[in-house]
C-alpha positions as CSV (number, residue, x, y, z in Angstrom):
1,M,-26.6,244.7,-59.7
2,E,-27.0,242.1,-62.4
3,S,-30.4,240.4,-62.3
4,C,-30.6,236.7,-61.7
5,R,-33.3,236.4,-64.3
6,K,-32.5,235.8,-67.9
7,T,-34.2,236.6,-71.2
8,D,-35.9,234.1,-73.4
9,E,-33.0,234.5,-75.9
10,E,-30.4,233.7,-73.2
11,Y,-32.4,230.6,-72.2
12,S,-32.5,229.4,-75.8
13,T,-28.7,228.9,-75.8
14,L,-28.8,226.2,-73.0
15,P,-27.1,223.0,-74.1
16,E,-29.1,219.9,-75.0
17,P,-30.0,218.2,-71.7
18,N,-28.5,215.0,-70.3
19,Q,-30.1,211.9,-71.8
20,G,-28.1,209.4,-69.7
21,E,-28.8,207.7,-66.4
22,S,-27.3,210.5,-64.2
23,I,-29.1,213.6,-62.9
24,D,-27.2,216.8,-63.6
25,N,-27.2,220.1,-61.7
26,Y,-27.0,222.8,-64.3
27,L,-26.4,226.5,-63.4
28,I,-28.6,228.9,-65.4
29,S,-27.5,232.1,-63.8
30,S,-26.0,233.6,-60.6
31,D,-24.8,236.9,-59.3
32,E,-22.3,238.2,-56.7
33,N,-25.0,238.5,-54.0
34,G,-25.7,234.8,-53.9
35,S,-28.8,234.6,-56.1
36,F,-29.0,231.7,-58.5
37,Q,-31.2,229.6,-60.8
38,R,-30.5,226.0,-61.5
39,L,-32.1,223.1,-63.4
40,I,-31.7,219.6,-62.0
41,G,-32.5,216.6,-64.2
42,G,-31.6,213.9,-66.7
43,K,-33.6,211.9,-69.2
44,D,-36.6,211.4,-66.9
45,K,-39.4,213.7,-65.7
46,D,-37.9,215.6,-62.7
47,Y,-39.4,218.1,-60.3
48,F,-39.1,219.4,-56.8
49,S,-42.2,220.1,-54.7
50,S,-40.6,220.9,-51.3
51,V,-37.6,222.7,-49.9
52,C,-36.2,223.6,-46.5
53,Q,-33.1,225.3,-45.1
54,T,-31.2,222.9,-42.9
55,Q,-29.6,223.6,-39.5
56,D,-26.1,223.8,-41.2
57,G,-27.4,226.6,-43.4
58,N,-27.7,224.6,-46.6
59,F,-30.8,223.5,-48.5
60,V,-32.6,220.2,-49.1
61,F,-35.1,219.6,-51.8
62,C,-37.6,216.8,-52.4
63,G,-39.7,215.7,-55.4
64,G,-39.6,213.0,-58.0
65,S,-37.6,211.7,-60.9
66,S,-39.9,209.5,-63.2
67,E,-40.7,206.6,-60.9
68,S,-38.5,207.5,-57.9
69,I,-38.4,209.9,-55.0
70,L,-35.7,212.5,-55.7
71,V,-33.9,214.2,-52.8
72,L,-31.1,216.8,-53.2
73,K,-29.0,218.6,-50.7
74,T,-27.0,221.6,-51.9
75,N,-24.8,224.3,-50.4
76,T,-25.9,227.9,-50.3
77,S,-24.9,228.3,-53.9
78,G,-27.1,225.4,-55.1
79,E,-24.1,223.1,-55.8
80,T,-24.8,219.4,-55.0
81,I,-23.6,218.0,-51.7
82,W,-25.5,214.8,-52.2
83,L,-28.3,213.5,-54.4
84,K,-30.4,210.4,-53.6
85,T,-33.2,208.5,-55.4
86,F,-35.5,205.9,-53.7
87,S,-37.5,203.3,-55.6
88,D,-38.6,199.7,-55.4
89,Q,-41.6,197.7,-56.6
90,L,-43.6,200.8,-55.7
91,T,-43.2,203.8,-58.0
92,A,-43.1,206.8,-55.8
93,N,-43.2,210.6,-55.8
94,G,-41.9,212.8,-53.0
95,I,-44.3,215.5,-51.8
96,D,-42.9,217.1,-48.6
97,I,-39.7,217.1,-46.6
98,K,-38.8,218.4,-43.2
99,E,-35.5,218.3,-41.2
100,T,-35.8,216.2,-38.0
101,N,-34.4,216.8,-34.5
102,D,-31.4,214.6,-35.2
103,N,-30.5,216.6,-38.4
104,G,-32.0,213.9,-40.6
105,F,-35.1,214.2,-42.7
106,I,-38.7,213.0,-42.9
107,I,-40.4,212.7,-46.3
108,A,-44.1,212.3,-47.1
109,A,-44.7,210.6,-50.4
110,G,-47.2,208.7,-52.5
111,S,-46.8,205.4,-54.4
112,S,-48.4,203.0,-56.8
113,P,-47.2,199.6,-58.0
114,E,-45.2,199.2,-61.2
115,P,-47.0,197.2,-63.8
116,S,-44.3,194.4,-63.6
117,S,-44.7,194.0,-59.8
118,G,-47.9,191.9,-60.0
119,M,-49.6,194.1,-57.4
120,V,-53.2,195.3,-57.8
121,P,-52.9,198.4,-60.1
122,S,-55.3,200.5,-58.0
123,S,-53.3,199.8,-54.8
124,N,-51.7,203.1,-53.8
125,S,-50.0,203.7,-50.5
126,G,-48.9,206.7,-48.5
127,L,-45.2,206.5,-47.7
128,L,-43.0,207.9,-44.9
129,L,-39.3,207.8,-45.3
130,K,-36.7,208.7,-42.6
131,L,-33.2,209.7,-43.8
132,D,-30.1,210.4,-41.9
133,Q,-28.2,213.7,-42.3
134,D,-26.3,212.1,-45.3
135,G,-29.4,211.1,-47.1
136,E,-29.2,207.4,-46.2
137,L,-32.5,205.6,-45.7
138,Q,-33.1,204.6,-42.1
139,W,-36.6,203.4,-42.4
140,K,-39.6,203.4,-44.7
141,K,-43.3,202.8,-43.7
142,S,-46.3,202.5,-45.9
143,F,-49.9,203.2,-44.9
144,N,-53.1,202.0,-46.5
145,P,-56.3,203.2,-44.9
146,G,-57.9,202.4,-48.2
147,P,-56.9,201.1,-51.7
148,I,-56.0,204.6,-53.2
149,T,-54.0,206.5,-50.6
150,S,-51.5,209.3,-50.9
151,F,-49.8,211.7,-48.4
152,S,-49.6,215.4,-49.0
153,G,-47.7,216.9,-46.1
154,V,-45.7,216.2,-43.0
155,E,-44.8,218.2,-39.9
156,R,-42.8,217.5,-36.8
157,A,-44.9,217.1,-33.7
158,A,-44.0,218.4,-30.2
159,N,-43.6,214.8,-28.9
160,G,-40.9,213.9,-31.4
161,G,-43.2,212.2,-33.8
162,F,-44.9,213.5,-36.9
163,I,-48.3,214.6,-38.2
164,V,-49.2,213.6,-41.7
165,S,-52.0,214.8,-44.0
166,G,-53.3,212.6,-46.8
167,T,-56.2,211.5,-48.9
168,E,-57.9,208.1,-49.4
169,Y,-59.6,208.6,-52.8
170,S,-61.9,205.6,-53.1
171,T,-64.2,205.9,-50.1
172,L,-62.8,207.9,-47.2
173,G,-61.5,211.3,-48.1
174,G,-59.0,213.6,-46.3
175,F,-57.4,212.3,-43.2
176,L,-54.7,213.1,-40.6
177,L,-52.2,210.6,-39.2
178,G,-50.0,210.8,-36.1
179,V,-46.9,208.6,-35.9
180,D,-44.1,208.3,-33.4
181,E,-40.4,208.9,-34.1
182,N,-40.1,205.4,-35.6
183,G,-43.0,205.8,-38.0
184,S,-45.4,203.6,-36.1
185,E,-49.0,204.8,-36.1
186,V,-50.3,206.4,-32.9
187,W,-53.7,207.7,-34.2
188,S,-55.6,208.4,-37.4
189,Q,-58.7,210.4,-38.1
190,V,-60.8,210.8,-41.3
191,I,-61.6,214.5,-41.1
192,V,-63.8,215.4,-44.1
193,D,-65.6,212.7,-46.1
194,G,-65.1,213.1,-49.9
195,S,-62.3,215.7,-49.5
196,E,-58.7,215.9,-50.8
197,F,-56.2,217.3,-48.3
198,R,-53.1,219.3,-49.2
199,E,-50.9,221.2,-46.8
200,V,-50.8,220.6,-43.0
201,E,-49.5,223.1,-40.5
202,L,-49.0,222.9,-36.7
203,T,-50.1,226.0,-34.9
204,S,-48.6,227.8,-31.9
205,D,-51.4,226.6,-29.6
206,G,-50.5,223.0,-30.4
207,S,-53.4,222.5,-32.8
208,I,-53.3,221.2,-36.4
209,L,-54.5,223.2,-39.5
210,V,-55.1,221.5,-42.8
211,C,-56.6,222.6,-46.1
212,G,-57.8,221.1,-49.4
213,R,-61.0,220.7,-51.4
214,K,-64.3,218.8,-51.2
215,S,-65.8,217.5,-54.4
216,L,-69.6,217.9,-54.8
217,Y,-70.2,215.3,-57.4
218,S,-74.0,215.8,-57.3
219,E,-73.6,219.3,-58.5
220,G,-71.4,218.5,-61.4
221,E,-67.9,220.0,-61.9
222,K,-67.7,221.8,-58.5
223,D,-65.2,221.7,-55.6
224,D,-65.4,223.7,-52.4
225,N,-62.5,225.0,-50.3
226,V,-61.9,223.0,-47.1
227,I,-60.0,224.4,-44.1
228,V,-60.0,222.5,-40.8
229,K,-58.5,223.0,-37.4
230,T,-58.1,220.0,-35.1
231,T,-56.5,219.2,-31.8
232,D,-53.1,217.5,-31.7
233,A,-54.9,214.2,-31.9
234,G,-57.0,215.1,-35.0
235,E,-60.3,215.9,-33.2
236,I,-62.1,218.6,-35.0
237,I,-62.2,222.1,-33.5
238,W,-63.8,223.8,-36.5
239,T,-64.4,223.1,-40.2
240,K,-64.9,225.7,-42.9
241,I,-66.3,224.6,-46.3
242,D,-67.3,227.1,-48.9
243,G,-66.8,228.1,-52.6
244,D,-68.1,229.8,-55.7
245,Q,-70.0,228.5,-58.7
246,Y,-67.2,226.3,-60.1
247,R,-64.1,224.7,-58.7
248,N,-62.4,226.1,-55.6
249,R,-59.3,224.7,-53.9
250,A,-57.4,225.7,-50.8
251,I,-53.8,224.7,-51.4
252,G,-51.6,226.3,-48.6
253,V,-52.0,227.5,-45.1
254,A,-49.9,229.6,-42.7
255,E,-50.3,231.0,-39.2
256,T,-50.0,234.7,-38.4
257,N,-49.8,236.4,-35.1
258,D,-53.6,236.9,-35.0
259,G,-55.1,234.1,-37.2
260,Y,-54.4,232.1,-40.3
261,L,-53.8,232.7,-44.0
262,V,-55.1,230.4,-46.8
263,C,-54.1,230.4,-50.5
264,G,-55.4,228.6,-53.5
265,E,-57.4,229.0,-56.7
266,N,-61.0,229.9,-57.5
267,Y,-62.4,229.1,-61.0
268,K,-64.4,232.0,-62.3
269,T,-65.5,230.0,-65.4
270,P,-65.1,226.3,-66.1
271,S,-61.6,226.9,-67.6
272,S,-60.3,230.1,-66.0
273,S,-59.1,230.6,-62.4
274,L,-57.7,233.3,-60.2
275,G,-55.3,232.9,-57.3
276,Y,-56.8,233.9,-54.0
277,L,-55.6,234.7,-50.4
278,R,-57.9,234.7,-47.4
279,K,-57.3,235.9,-43.8
280,L,-59.1,234.0,-41.1
281,D,-59.3,234.7,-37.3
282,V,-58.5,231.9,-34.8
283,N,-62.1,230.6,-35.0
284,G,-62.1,230.4,-38.8
285,K,-64.1,233.5,-39.5
286,N,-63.2,235.5,-42.6
287,I,-61.4,238.8,-42.0
288,W,-60.6,239.6,-45.7
289,S,-60.3,237.8,-49.0
290,S,-58.5,238.9,-52.2
291,E,-58.2,237.6,-55.8
292,Y,-55.3,238.6,-58.1
293,D,-55.4,239.3,-61.8
294,G,-52.5,237.7,-63.6
295,I,-52.1,234.8,-61.1
296,S,-54.1,231.7,-61.9
297,S,-53.3,229.8,-58.7
298,F,-51.3,230.2,-55.5
299,N,-49.4,227.0,-54.6
300,F,-47.7,227.8,-51.2
301,I,-47.7,230.5,-48.6
302,S,-45.1,231.4,-45.9
303,M,-44.9,234.2,-43.4
304,N,-42.1,236.6,-44.4
305,D,-42.3,238.8,-41.3
306,S,-45.0,240.1,-39.0
307,E,-46.5,242.3,-41.8
308,S,-46.1,240.4,-45.1
309,I,-46.2,237.0,-46.6
310,I,-44.3,235.4,-49.5
311,T,-46.1,233.1,-51.9
312,T,-45.6,231.1,-55.1
313,G,-48.1,230.8,-57.8
314,T,-48.7,230.2,-61.5
315,N,-50.0,232.2,-64.4
316,D,-51.3,229.6,-66.9
317,N,-53.2,232.2,-69.0
318,V,-50.1,233.1,-70.9
319,K,-47.8,231.2,-73.4
320,N,-45.3,229.0,-71.6
321,E,-47.0,229.2,-68.2
322,M,-45.0,231.5,-65.9
323,G,-44.0,230.7,-62.3
324,I,-45.0,233.6,-60.0
325,L,-43.4,234.9,-56.8
326,A,-45.3,237.6,-54.8
327,E,-44.9,239.5,-51.6
328,I,-48.3,240.5,-50.1
329,S,-49.4,242.4,-47.0
330,S,-50.7,240.1,-44.4
331,T,-52.8,243.0,-42.9
332,D,-55.0,243.7,-45.9
333,G,-53.9,241.5,-48.8
334,V,-52.4,244.3,-50.9
335,L,-49.9,243.1,-53.5
336,L,-46.5,244.6,-52.7
337,W,-44.5,243.2,-55.6
338,Q,-44.6,240.3,-58.1
339,R,-41.9,238.5,-60.1
340,S,-42.3,236.0,-62.9
341,F,-39.9,233.1,-63.8
342,H,-39.9,231.2,-67.1
343,P,-36.7,229.5,-68.1
344,G,-38.8,227.2,-70.3
345,S,-42.5,226.2,-70.7
346,N,-44.9,225.0,-68.0
347,N,-42.9,226.7,-65.3
348,R,-44.2,225.9,-61.8
349,L,-43.0,227.3,-58.5
350,L,-44.4,225.0,-55.8
351,M,-42.8,226.0,-52.5
352,V,-40.9,229.0,-51.1
353,H,-39.3,229.7,-47.7
354,P,-37.5,232.7,-46.3
355,I,-33.9,231.9,-45.5
356,A,-31.7,233.0,-42.5
357,E,-29.4,235.2,-44.5
358,G,-32.3,237.1,-46.0
359,G,-34.1,236.3,-49.3
360,Y,-35.9,233.1,-50.4
361,I,-35.3,229.6,-51.6
362,I,-37.8,228.1,-54.1
363,A,-38.5,224.7,-55.5
364,G,-40.4,223.8,-58.7
365,S,-40.1,222.5,-62.2
366,S,-39.7,223.7,-65.8
367,I,-39.9,222.1,-69.2
368,D,-37.0,223.1,-71.5
369,Q,-36.8,223.7,-75.2
370,F,-36.2,220.0,-75.8
371,N,-39.4,219.0,-74.0
372,N,-37.6,217.6,-70.9
373,Q,-39.1,218.4,-67.5
374,N,-36.4,219.4,-65.0
375,A,-36.5,220.3,-61.4
376,Y,-36.0,224.0,-60.9
377,I,-34.4,225.7,-57.9
378,I,-34.0,229.4,-57.3
379,R,-32.4,231.6,-54.6
380,I,-33.2,235.3,-54.7
381,D,-32.9,238.3,-52.5
382,K,-35.8,240.0,-50.6
383,Q,-36.6,242.1,-53.6
384,G,-37.0,239.1,-55.9
385,N,-33.7,239.6,-57.7
């Protein structure tokens, strides 16, 4: 079977990227088994940070294109079905996307005013956008618990509404927000003062799990991991805050059949980090923890099956910064296999999900040889090919 990965020499033959107003979907490689790699971009800085497989078997990606939210729906071969950008007087970046019960989509995003808008430069809002199944905007809501606010994740709630994680950076810290199906606020809770929240996950017992970091400014350049479990209304069940000597950050969470997995990065020196995985029981107690040479950070974690997980990461200790995909045992943290992807420089794989047909769909970004940052999408089989 021909590998879906290409050599550096093959990548160097890519044509000069589009410098016009359009956003192109360019095929890097594919094979007869359905694997592909594609770059999506134009003259602006483009990236995807989120992906999910839709009920019709296709894929939808969300991220940013310069000052706009970028959303792409593709078929199973990665070919464009529709592409949308959303922007107004608020510059925005898409962070997370989920399919909704009506086959539309909910997007969590962050925004800040354009210089020409006349708005206060430090006024940042968390944004929720609801799209229909064709990518048309149905509603958009902004939330400002404080002057510097951004959302980081969204999940569908059992009652038809949504749970959102976010951070208010000036005074409050990490918070959770519950909204109804129309985006109207139902409840909000500041969870950890002085923290920054990342991914949010709803658990099988109806609770909420969220992770991030807490800055300890009094101790200099130091962050601690933060993992919190709350009720479905954001009331704290337990909180876990810990770390090593330098910066530590919990970035992704996933539920297993007997607890939770957390991924992130631990800095071993002021400038060098290792990706880590940690298994917790249902009460937040450590079961095992592992760090991985050659992986600087884990960016996302997803259950692959009952015995293994699939995770994306980065190795920034090498030239051109490679995107990493790894399968790891959920029982003891043993690395089963690892693959690297580097069509350009500063290659980042930000989210991965198993797909119904077997294999994985991945969202990220890559900078090409012309110094253009493009969104980067990959479909591979279960062996990483």
